[in-house]
PDB file of N, CA, C and O in Angstrom:
ATOM      1  N   MET A   1      30.133 -50.061   4.348  1.00  0.00           N
ATOM      2  CA  MET A   1      31.232 -49.255   3.881  1.00  0.00           C
ATOM      3  C   MET A   1      32.405 -50.170   3.533  1.00  0.00           C
ATOM      4  O   MET A   1      32.915 -50.892   4.389  1.00  0.00           O
ATOM      5  N   LYS A   2      32.820 -50.132   2.286  1.00  0.00           N
ATOM      6  CA  LYS A   2      33.900 -50.993   1.817  1.00  0.00           C
ATOM      7  C   LYS A   2      35.255 -50.389   2.183  1.00  0.00           C
ATOM      8  O   LYS A   2      35.507 -49.212   1.922  1.00  0.00           O
ATOM      9  N   PRO A   3      36.128 -51.204   2.792  1.00  0.00           N
ATOM     10  CA  PRO A   3      37.453 -50.664   3.126  1.00  0.00           C
ATOM     11  C   PRO A   3      38.279 -50.423   1.865  1.00  0.00           C
ATOM     12  O   PRO A   3      38.431 -51.314   1.030  1.00  0.00           O
ATOM     13  N   THR A   4      38.794 -49.237   1.742  1.00  0.00           N
ATOM     14  CA  THR A   4      39.617 -48.899   0.587  1.00  0.00           C
ATOM     15  C   THR A   4      41.091 -49.047   0.953  1.00  0.00           C
ATOM     16  O   THR A   4      41.441 -49.189   2.124  1.00  0.00           O
ATOM     17  N   LEU A   5      41.935 -49.011  -0.051  1.00  0.00           N
ATOM     18  CA  LEU A   5      43.368 -49.202   0.168  1.00  0.00           C
ATOM     19  C   LEU A   5      43.964 -48.171   1.130  1.00  0.00           C
ATOM     20  O   LEU A   5      44.739 -48.554   2.006  1.00  0.00           O
ATOM     21  N   PRO A   6      43.638 -46.881   1.008  1.00  0.00           N
ATOM     22  CA  PRO A   6      44.205 -45.930   1.970  1.00  0.00           C
ATOM     23  C   PRO A   6      43.791 -46.220   3.414  1.00  0.00           C
ATOM     24  O   PRO A   6      44.590 -46.051   4.335  1.00  0.00           O
ATOM     25  N   LYS A   7      42.548 -46.654   3.612  1.00  0.00           N
ATOM     26  CA  LYS A   7      42.102 -46.985   4.966  1.00  0.00           C
ATOM     27  C   LYS A   7      42.835 -48.205   5.500  1.00  0.00           C
ATOM     28  O   LYS A   7      43.208 -48.246   6.672  1.00  0.00           O
ATOM     29  N   ILE A   8      43.041 -49.192   4.649  1.00  0.00           N
ATOM     30  CA  ILE A   8      43.757 -50.399   5.063  1.00  0.00           C
ATOM     31  C   ILE A   8      45.203 -50.061   5.405  1.00  0.00           C
ATOM     32  O   ILE A   8      45.733 -50.542   6.407  1.00  0.00           O
ATOM     33  N   LEU A   9      45.842 -49.235   4.579  1.00  0.00           N
ATOM     34  CA  LEU A   9      47.221 -48.829   4.858  1.00  0.00           C
ATOM     35  C   LEU A   9      47.313 -48.023   6.151  1.00  0.00           C
ATOM     36  O   LEU A   9      48.251 -48.201   6.929  1.00  0.00           O
ATOM     37  N   LEU A  10      46.350 -47.143   6.380  1.00  0.00           N
ATOM     38  CA  LEU A  10      46.347 -46.353   7.606  1.00  0.00           C
ATOM     39  C   LEU A  10      46.199 -47.249   8.827  1.00  0.00           C
ATOM     40  O   LEU A  10      46.913 -47.072   9.814  1.00  0.00           O
ATOM     41  N   LEU A  11      45.284 -48.205   8.772  1.00  0.00           N
ATOM     42  CA  LEU A  11      45.107 -49.119   9.899  1.00  0.00           C
ATOM     43  C   LEU A  11      46.357 -49.961  10.126  1.00  0.00           C
ATOM     44  O   LEU A  11      46.727 -50.226  11.270  1.00  0.00           O
ATOM     45  N   GLY A  12      47.005 -50.380   9.053  1.00  0.00           N
ATOM     46  CA  GLY A  12      48.244 -51.144   9.188  1.00  0.00           C
ATOM     47  C   GLY A  12      49.351 -50.334   9.830  1.00  0.00           C
ATOM     48  O   GLY A  12      50.078 -50.838  10.686  1.00  0.00           O
ATOM     49  N   LEU A  13      49.483 -49.084   9.423  1.00  0.00           N
ATOM     50  CA  LEU A  13      50.513 -48.225  10.011  1.00  0.00           C
ATOM     51  C   LEU A  13      50.218 -47.915  11.472  1.00  0.00           C
ATOM     52  O   LEU A  13      51.134 -47.868  12.293  1.00  0.00           O
ATOM     53  N   LEU A  14      48.942 -47.703  11.804  1.00  0.00           N
ATOM     54  CA  LEU A  14      48.590 -47.453  13.201  1.00  0.00           C
ATOM     55  C   LEU A  14      48.837 -48.684  14.063  1.00  0.00           C
ATOM     56  O   LEU A  14      49.311 -48.571  15.194  1.00  0.00           O
ATOM     57  N   ALA A  15      48.518 -49.854  13.531  1.00  0.00           N
ATOM     58  CA  ALA A  15      48.788 -51.083  14.277  1.00  0.00           C
ATOM     59  C   ALA A  15      50.287 -51.278  14.458  1.00  0.00           C
ATOM     60  O   ALA A  15      50.734 -51.709  15.521  1.00  0.00           O
ATOM     61  N   ASN A  16      51.057 -50.965  13.437  1.00  0.00           N
ATOM     62  CA  ASN A  16      52.511 -51.086  13.542  1.00  0.00           C
ATOM     63  C   ASN A  16      53.061 -50.084  14.554  1.00  0.00           C
ATOM     64  O   ASN A  16      54.012 -50.386  15.275  1.00  0.00           O
ATOM     65  N   ALA A  17      52.469 -48.901  14.610  1.00  0.00           N
ATOM     66  CA  ALA A  17      52.913 -47.909  15.591  1.00  0.00           C
ATOM     67  C   ALA A  17      52.626 -48.366  17.012  1.00  0.00           C
ATOM     68  O   ALA A  17      53.292 -47.921  17.946  1.00  0.00           O
ATOM     69  N   ALA A  18      51.649 -49.244  17.194  1.00  0.00           N
ATOM     70  CA  ALA A  18      51.351 -49.774  18.522  1.00  0.00           C
ATOM     71  C   ALA A  18      52.200 -50.999  18.845  1.00  0.00           C
ATOM     72  O   ALA A  18      52.563 -51.209  20.002  1.00  0.00           O
ATOM     73  N   ILE A  19      52.517 -51.804  17.845  1.00  0.00           N
ATOM     74  CA  ILE A  19      53.240 -53.060  18.074  1.00  0.00           C
ATOM     75  C   ILE A  19      54.746 -52.844  18.178  1.00  0.00           C
ATOM     76  O   ILE A  19      55.394 -53.437  19.039  1.00  0.00           O
ATOM     77  N   ALA A  20      55.303 -52.014  17.326  1.00  0.00           N
ATOM     78  CA  ALA A  20      56.762 -51.867  17.252  1.00  0.00           C
ATOM     79  C   ALA A  20      57.403 -51.366  18.551  1.00  0.00           C
ATOM     80  O   ALA A  20      58.438 -51.904  18.944  1.00  0.00           O
ATOM     81  N   PRO A  21      56.842 -50.366  19.235  1.00  0.00           N
ATOM     82  CA  PRO A  21      57.473 -49.956  20.498  1.00  0.00           C
ATOM     83  C   PRO A  21      57.461 -51.059  21.556  1.00  0.00           C
ATOM     84  O   PRO A  21      58.409 -51.183  22.332  1.00  0.00           O
ATOM     85  N   ALA A  22      56.400 -51.854  21.591  1.00  0.00           N
ATOM     86  CA  ALA A  22      56.364 -52.967  22.542  1.00  0.00           C
ATOM     87  C   ALA A  22      57.429 -54.001  22.196  1.00  0.00           C
ATOM     88  O   ALA A  22      58.093 -54.538  23.083  1.00  0.00           O
ATOM     89  N   LEU A  23      57.586 -54.271  20.926  1.00  0.00           N
ATOM     90  CA  LEU A  23      58.620 -55.208  20.488  1.00  0.00           C
ATOM     91  C   LEU A  23      60.013 -54.655  20.791  1.00  0.00           C
ATOM     92  O   LEU A  23      60.899 -55.388  21.231  1.00  0.00           O
ATOM     93  N   TYR A  24      60.192 -53.373  20.555  1.00  0.00           N
ATOM     94  CA  TYR A  24      61.490 -52.736  20.809  1.00  0.00           C
ATOM     95  C   TYR A  24      61.826 -52.756  22.300  1.00  0.00           C
ATOM     96  O   TYR A  24      62.973 -53.005  22.672  1.00  0.00           O
ATOM     97  N   SER A  25      60.838 -52.497  23.153  1.00  0.00           N
ATOM     98  CA  SER A  25      61.107 -52.496  24.591  1.00  0.00           C
ATOM     99  C   SER A  25      61.314 -53.907  25.127  1.00  0.00           C
ATOM    100  O   SER A  25      62.031 -54.093  26.109  1.00  0.00           O
ATOM    101  N   ALA A  26      60.700 -54.895  24.501  1.00  0.00           N
ATOM    102  CA  ALA A  26      60.871 -56.276  24.957  1.00  0.00           C
ATOM    103  C   ALA A  26      62.259 -56.812  24.607  1.00  0.00           C
ATOM    104  O   ALA A  26      62.809 -57.629  25.346  1.00  0.00           O
ATOM    105  N   THR A  27      62.820 -56.365  23.502  1.00  0.00           N
ATOM    106  CA  THR A  27      64.126 -56.877  23.091  1.00  0.00           C
ATOM    107  C   THR A  27      65.277 -56.020  23.604  1.00  0.00           C
ATOM    108  O   THR A  27      66.421 -56.472  23.635  1.00  0.00           O
ATOM    109  N   GLY A  28      64.985 -54.801  24.001  1.00  0.00           N
ATOM    110  CA  GLY A  28      66.044 -53.928  24.492  1.00  0.00           C
ATOM    111  C   GLY A  28      66.925 -53.439  23.358  1.00  0.00           C
ATOM    112  O   GLY A  28      66.471 -53.299  22.223  1.00  0.00           O
ATOM    113  N   PRO A  29      68.184 -53.180  23.668  1.00  0.00           N
ATOM    114  CA  PRO A  29      69.072 -52.629  22.630  1.00  0.00           C
ATOM    115  C   PRO A  29      69.630 -53.697  21.681  1.00  0.00           C
ATOM    116  O   PRO A  29      70.514 -53.406  20.875  1.00  0.00           O
ATOM    117  N   ASP A  30      69.118 -54.930  21.775  1.00  0.00           N
ATOM    118  CA  ASP A  30      69.628 -56.001  20.914  1.00  0.00           C
ATOM    119  C   ASP A  30      69.333 -55.756  19.438  1.00  0.00           C
ATOM    120  O   ASP A  30      70.155 -56.074  18.580  1.00  0.00           O
ATOM    121  N   ILE A  31      68.165 -55.192  19.140  1.00  0.00           N
ATOM    122  CA  ILE A  31      67.826 -54.897  17.746  1.00  0.00           C
ATOM    123  C   ILE A  31      67.552 -53.401  17.614  1.00  0.00           C
ATOM    124  O   ILE A  31      67.021 -52.787  18.540  1.00  0.00           O
ATOM    125  N   PRO A  32      67.903 -52.818  16.489  1.00  0.00           N
ATOM    126  CA  PRO A  32      67.653 -51.381  16.287  1.00  0.00           C
ATOM    127  C   PRO A  32      66.158 -51.081  16.159  1.00  0.00           C
ATOM    128  O   PRO A  32      65.348 -51.971  15.896  1.00  0.00           O
ATOM    129  N   ARG A  33      65.819 -49.824  16.349  1.00  0.00           N
ATOM    130  CA  ARG A  33      64.419 -49.402  16.300  1.00  0.00           C
ATOM    131  C   ARG A  33      63.807 -49.662  14.920  1.00  0.00           C
ATOM    132  O   ARG A  33      62.661 -50.103  14.832  1.00  0.00           O
ATOM    133  N   GLY A  34      64.543 -49.401  13.860  1.00  0.00           N
ATOM    134  CA  GLY A  34      64.026 -49.638  12.508  1.00  0.00           C
ATOM    135  C   GLY A  34      63.716 -51.102  12.266  1.00  0.00           C
ATOM    136  O   GLY A  34      62.738 -51.430  11.594  1.00  0.00           O
ATOM    137  N   THR A  35      64.539 -51.979  12.807  1.00  0.00           N
ATOM    138  CA  THR A  35      64.295 -53.412  12.664  1.00  0.00           C
ATOM    139  C   THR A  35      63.040 -53.819  13.423  1.00  0.00           C
ATOM    140  O   THR A  35      62.288 -54.675  12.959  1.00  0.00           O
ATOM    141  N   ALA A  36      62.805 -53.216  14.584  1.00  0.00           N
ATOM    142  CA  ALA A  36      61.595 -53.516  15.352  1.00  0.00           C
ATOM    143  C   ALA A  36      60.349 -53.125  14.558  1.00  0.00           C
ATOM    144  O   ALA A  36      59.364 -53.862  14.548  1.00  0.00           O
ATOM    145  N   TYR A  37      60.389 -51.968  13.894  1.00  0.00           N
ATOM    146  CA  TYR A  37      59.252 -51.552  13.071  1.00  0.00           C
ATOM    147  C   TYR A  37      59.075 -52.487  11.872  1.00  0.00           C
ATOM    148  O   TYR A  37      57.944 -52.794  11.495  1.00  0.00           O
ATOM    149  N   ALA A  38      60.160 -52.935  11.280  1.00  0.00           N
ATOM    150  CA  ALA A  38      60.069 -53.858  10.144  1.00  0.00           C
ATOM    151  C   ALA A  38      59.484 -55.200  10.579  1.00  0.00           C
ATOM    152  O   ALA A  38      58.665 -55.777   9.864  1.00  0.00           O
ATOM    153  N   ILE A  39      59.895 -55.698  11.737  1.00  0.00           N
ATOM    154  CA  ILE A  39      59.357 -56.965  12.238  1.00  0.00           C
ATOM    155  C   ILE A  39      57.870 -56.817  12.556  1.00  0.00           C
ATOM    156  O   ILE A  39      57.082 -57.720  12.274  1.00  0.00           O
ATOM    157  N   GLY A  40      57.485 -55.685  13.139  1.00  0.00           N
ATOM    158  CA  GLY A  40      56.071 -55.441  13.421  1.00  0.00           C
ATOM    159  C   GLY A  40      55.241 -55.398  12.155  1.00  0.00           C
ATOM    160  O   GLY A  40      54.154 -55.973  12.104  1.00  0.00           O
ATOM    161  N   LEU A  41      55.743 -54.723  11.132  1.00  0.00           N
ATOM    162  CA  LEU A  41      55.030 -54.652   9.854  1.00  0.00           C
ATOM    163  C   LEU A  41      54.943 -56.022   9.197  1.00  0.00           C
ATOM    164  O   LEU A  41      53.907 -56.375   8.633  1.00  0.00           O
ATOM    165  N   LEU A  42      56.010 -56.790   9.264  1.00  0.00           N
ATOM    166  CA  LEU A  42      55.997 -58.139   8.715  1.00  0.00           C
ATOM    167  C   LEU A  42      54.972 -59.013   9.433  1.00  0.00           C
ATOM    168  O   LEU A  42      54.275 -59.804   8.797  1.00  0.00           O
ATOM    169  N   GLY A  43      54.881 -58.874  10.738  1.00  0.00           N
ATOM    170  CA  GLY A  43      53.888 -59.631  11.502  1.00  0.00           C
ATOM    171  C   GLY A  43      52.466 -59.273  11.100  1.00  0.00           C
ATOM    172  O   GLY A  43      51.610 -60.151  10.992  1.00  0.00           O
ATOM    173  N   ILE A  44      52.208 -57.984  10.877  1.00  0.00           N
ATOM    174  CA  ILE A  44      50.874 -57.550  10.452  1.00  0.00           C
ATOM    175  C   ILE A  44      50.541 -58.118   9.080  1.00  0.00           C
ATOM    176  O   ILE A  44      49.411 -58.551   8.851  1.00  0.00           O
ATOM    177  N   VAL A  45      51.504 -58.122   8.165  1.00  0.00           N
ATOM    178  CA  VAL A  45      51.281 -58.675   6.822  1.00  0.00           C
ATOM    179  C   VAL A  45      50.997 -60.169   6.896  1.00  0.00           C
ATOM    180  O   VAL A  45      50.113 -60.667   6.199  1.00  0.00           O
ATOM    181  N   VAL A  46      51.737 -60.886   7.732  1.00  0.00           N
ATOM    182  CA  VAL A  46      51.538 -62.333   7.861  1.00  0.00           C
ATOM    183  C   VAL A  46      50.152 -62.637   8.420  1.00  0.00           C
ATOM    184  O   VAL A  46      49.471 -63.535   7.926  1.00  0.00           O
ATOM    185  N   VAL A  47      49.728 -61.903   9.441  1.00  0.00           N
ATOM    186  CA  VAL A  47      48.395 -62.124  10.014  1.00  0.00           C
ATOM    187  C   VAL A  47      47.319 -61.788   8.987  1.00  0.00           C
ATOM    188  O   VAL A  47      46.326 -62.507   8.878  1.00  0.00           O
ATOM    189  N   GLY A  48      47.502 -60.707   8.234  1.00  0.00           N
ATOM    190  CA  GLY A  48      46.533 -60.350   7.197  1.00  0.00           C
ATOM    191  C   GLY A  48      46.420 -61.408   6.117  1.00  0.00           C
ATOM    192  O   GLY A  48      45.314 -61.734   5.684  1.00  0.00           O
ATOM    193  N   LEU A  49      47.545 -61.948   5.677  1.00  0.00           N
ATOM    194  CA  LEU A  49      47.511 -63.020   4.675  1.00  0.00           C
ATOM    195  C   LEU A  49      46.860 -64.280   5.227  1.00  0.00           C
ATOM    196  O   LEU A  49      46.136 -64.967   4.507  1.00  0.00           O
ATOM    197  N   ALA A  50      47.107 -64.588   6.485  1.00  0.00           N
ATOM    198  CA  ALA A  50      46.493 -65.772   7.091  1.00  0.00           C
ATOM    199  C   ALA A  50      44.980 -65.622   7.152  1.00  0.00           C
ATOM    200  O   ALA A  50      44.251 -66.575   6.874  1.00  0.00           O
ATOM    201  N   ILE A  51      44.504 -64.440   7.511  1.00  0.00           N
ATOM    202  CA  ILE A  51      43.056 -64.200   7.551  1.00  0.00           C
ATOM    203  C   ILE A  51      42.468 -64.288   6.149  1.00  0.00           C
ATOM    204  O   ILE A  51      41.410 -64.887   5.958  1.00  0.00           O
ATOM    205  N   TYR A  52      43.140 -63.699   5.171  1.00  0.00           N
ATOM    206  CA  TYR A  52      42.659 -63.748   3.790  1.00  0.00           C
ATOM    207  C   TYR A  52      42.592 -65.186   3.279  1.00  0.00           C
ATOM    208  O   TYR A  52      41.588 -65.586   2.691  1.00  0.00           O
ATOM    209  N   LEU A  53      43.643 -65.957   3.496  1.00  0.00           N
ATOM    210  CA  LEU A  53      43.658 -67.337   3.010  1.00  0.00           C
ATOM    211  C   LEU A  53      42.622 -68.195   3.719  1.00  0.00           C
ATOM    212  O   LEU A  53      42.008 -69.060   3.093  1.00  0.00           O
ATOM    213  N   ALA A  54      42.416 -67.974   5.004  1.00  0.00           N
ATOM    214  CA  ALA A  54      41.378 -68.719   5.719  1.00  0.00           C
ATOM    215  C   ALA A  54      40.000 -68.380   5.158  1.00  0.00           C
ATOM    216  O   ALA A  54      39.152 -69.262   5.022  1.00  0.00           O
ATOM    217  N   THR A  55      39.774 -67.116   4.833  1.00  0.00           N
ATOM    218  CA  THR A  55      38.500 -66.710   4.242  1.00  0.00           C
ATOM    219  C   THR A  55      38.310 -67.343   2.870  1.00  0.00           C
ATOM    220  O   THR A  55      37.210 -67.790   2.546  1.00  0.00           O
ATOM    221  N   VAL A  56      39.354 -67.386   2.065  1.00  0.00           N
ATOM    222  CA  VAL A  56      39.266 -67.988   0.730  1.00  0.00           C
ATOM    223  C   VAL A  56      38.987 -69.486   0.830  1.00  0.00           C
ATOM    224  O   VAL A  56      38.240 -70.030   0.017  1.00  0.00           O
ATOM    225  N   ILE A  57      39.572 -70.149   1.804  1.00  0.00           N
ATOM    226  CA  ILE A  57      39.349 -71.587   1.964  1.00  0.00           C
ATOM    227  C   ILE A  57      37.929 -71.860   2.433  1.00  0.00           C
ATOM    228  O   ILE A  57      37.294 -72.802   1.959  1.00  0.00           O
ATOM    229  N   VAL A  58      37.419 -71.045   3.361  1.00  0.00           N
ATOM    230  CA  VAL A  58      36.088 -71.282   3.927  1.00  0.00           C
ATOM    231  C   VAL A  58      34.991 -70.847   2.957  1.00  0.00           C
ATOM    232  O   VAL A  58      33.970 -71.525   2.850  1.00  0.00           O
ATOM    233  N   GLN A  59      35.176 -69.742   2.254  1.00  0.00           N
ATOM    234  CA  GLN A  59      34.152 -69.210   1.356  1.00  0.00           C
ATOM    235  C   GLN A  59      34.716 -69.028  -0.057  1.00  0.00           C
ATOM    236  O   GLN A  59      34.883 -67.891  -0.497  1.00  0.00           O
ATOM    237  N   PRO A  60      35.013 -70.106  -0.775  1.00  0.00           N
ATOM    238  CA  PRO A  60      35.629 -69.953  -2.101  1.00  0.00           C
ATOM    239  C   PRO A  60      34.685 -69.369  -3.152  1.00  0.00           C
ATOM    240  O   PRO A  60      35.153 -68.829  -4.155  1.00  0.00           O
ATOM    241  N   GLU A  61      33.381 -69.463  -2.950  1.00  0.00           N
ATOM    242  CA  GLU A  61      32.457 -68.959  -3.967  1.00  0.00           C
ATOM    243  C   GLU A  61      32.490 -67.435  -4.069  1.00  0.00           C
ATOM    244  O   GLU A  61      32.075 -66.892  -5.092  1.00  0.00           O
ATOM    245  N   LYS A  62      32.961 -66.738  -3.060  1.00  0.00           N
ATOM    246  CA  LYS A  62      33.064 -65.279  -3.123  1.00  0.00           C
ATOM    247  C   LYS A  62      34.235 -64.834  -3.988  1.00  0.00           C
ATOM    248  O   LYS A  62      34.270 -63.693  -4.450  1.00  0.00           O
ATOM    249  N   PHE A  63      35.187 -65.720  -4.207  1.00  0.00           N
ATOM    250  CA  PHE A  63      36.380 -65.354  -4.951  1.00  0.00           C
ATOM    251  C   PHE A  63      36.388 -66.087  -6.257  1.00  0.00           C
ATOM    252  O   PHE A  63      37.315 -65.924  -7.051  1.00  0.00           O
TER     253      PHE A  63
END
């Protein structure tokens, strides 16, 4: 089953919903809740790009 864009977006949002509250509780009132969600989403994007680039480097013939 090939992952489609809506499934990828849903998984990203669910992961962000799990990461952002932990980040918000770890920092306390120092950063607003919206900023915590933005940092969580940015972290997910960075990890996704790192996995993609590692895959492209290891298996360039697929791309």
